[in-house]
N, C-alpha and C positions, 0 to 999 in steps of 0.2 A: 561501857569501856570492855566491858566481857564480849561483846560483839566486835568489838576492831581485834582482839586480840585471839577469837573463833577464825574470822575472815580474811584477815590482813596475810597469814603463811599461807592460804590457795591464790589468792589474788597475786602475791609476791611469785609465786611458782608460773602462775599463768603468763605474767607479763614475762618473767626470764624465759619461758618456749617462745614466746611470742618473736623477743629478741633475737633468739638462736633461730628461727624459720627466717625473719628477715635477713639476716647476716647471711644465712645458705642461701635464699635466693638474690643476694645481691654478687655472691661471688660465682654461683652459678651462670648469672646474667652474663659475667666478662671472662668467662671461662672461651677459649679457642675451640672448643667444640661447638659450645652453642653458637658463636660468629658462625663456624663453617654451617651448621645446619641449617640456620637463617639464610645465608646465602642459596643455598642447593634448595630451600623450599621457594625461596624469591624465584629461583632462576627456571624451576617446575611452573612458578604460575607465570612467568612471562612466556614462556615455551605453548603453554594452555591456552594464554590468550592470544598467542599470533595466530594458532590452529584454530581457533575460532574465528577470528578476524580471515582467515584464507578461505575457511569453509565458508563465511557469510558473503564476502566476495564473489564467491563461484555462484552463491543460490544467487546473488543479487544480478549477477550476469548474465546468467540463464534466465530470470524473471524478464531485464531487459530486452534480452533478443527475444524472448516470446511474445512480446509488446511490440516490439518495432516489428516482425514478421506478423503478426495480425494488423497491426495500423496499416504495412503496405497490401497485405490483401482485401482490407476495407477500401482503402484508396482505389486501388484497381478495379474491386468490384463495381464502384460507385462509376469511376472511369469509363469502364465498361458500359455500366448502366444509362451515363451520359451519350457515350457514343452510339447506344442504341434510340436514345432518344432522338439524337443528331439525324439519324436513318430514319425514325420514324417521320420526325416532322419534314423531309423533303418528300416523303411520299402523300404528303395530306397536302390540301388546296391552303395557297395562300389565307391568311385572314382579310376580308373585304371591310373597311368600316367608312360612314360617312359623318361628317360633323355632328350631328345628332344621335347617330348610332342608328338610323332605320335604314335597311336598302341599301345596296352596295354602289361602289363607287369604285374605278379604276385610279382615281386618286390617290388612296391613301389604301394601299397594302402593307399590310405589316407583316416585314419576313421575320421570323424567328431566329434563323439564323444569326441577322444583323443584330439581334439585340444584346447589348454589353449588359450582362450579368455581374455584379460586385461579386468576389469572394467572399466576403464576410455573409452576404446574404446565401450561398450554394454552403457555406459551412453550417449558418442558423439552419438550412430545409435540414439538412444532412443529420444533425445533432436532434431536430426535431423529429424527424424520421427514427433515428435510433430510439431516441425514448419511446416514442408509441410502440414500435415494435418490441422493447423490453417490457411495456406494460401490460401489451397482448400475451405476452408470455406471462409474466406474473398472473392474471388476471385466469388464463386456460390454467396454471398451476391452482390456484385456490379451488379455480370451479372443479379439476380434478380431488382437490383433498377434502371438499363440501359432498361431491357425488360419493366418495370413498367410505367417508363417515356416516354416509345416511346409510350405507352399506350394513356396515358393522353395529 
């Protein structure tokens, strides 16, 4: 009982302070100044978000444009290469084959200009060419790194 008499006044004082603080918080939450402040902060966040979206959209458009330009340059490169190959084919003699593949015969002349190549096959060949080129560049860089690390 002695402990209750000792600690009860301290406990009662703490509880009353907590009630007072809670009431002050409730009053400040409902005040017009607080509402205005919250509206201003919300408006600031909305403006920052819109600025972020504009900057991101600008960067995205720039990347898309760069990608499109690179794709067009690659397409032009391969079209030029294909054109050069067609010109080179005209300069070479046609391939002559017989039924068993031995000797030559005028009956079976294969003209490469008239061979119809499916577009998917061309895309796959271009893709393979790009992968081989990328692998060669990667291997070259790795060989340089190994050579540089051996020097150090």
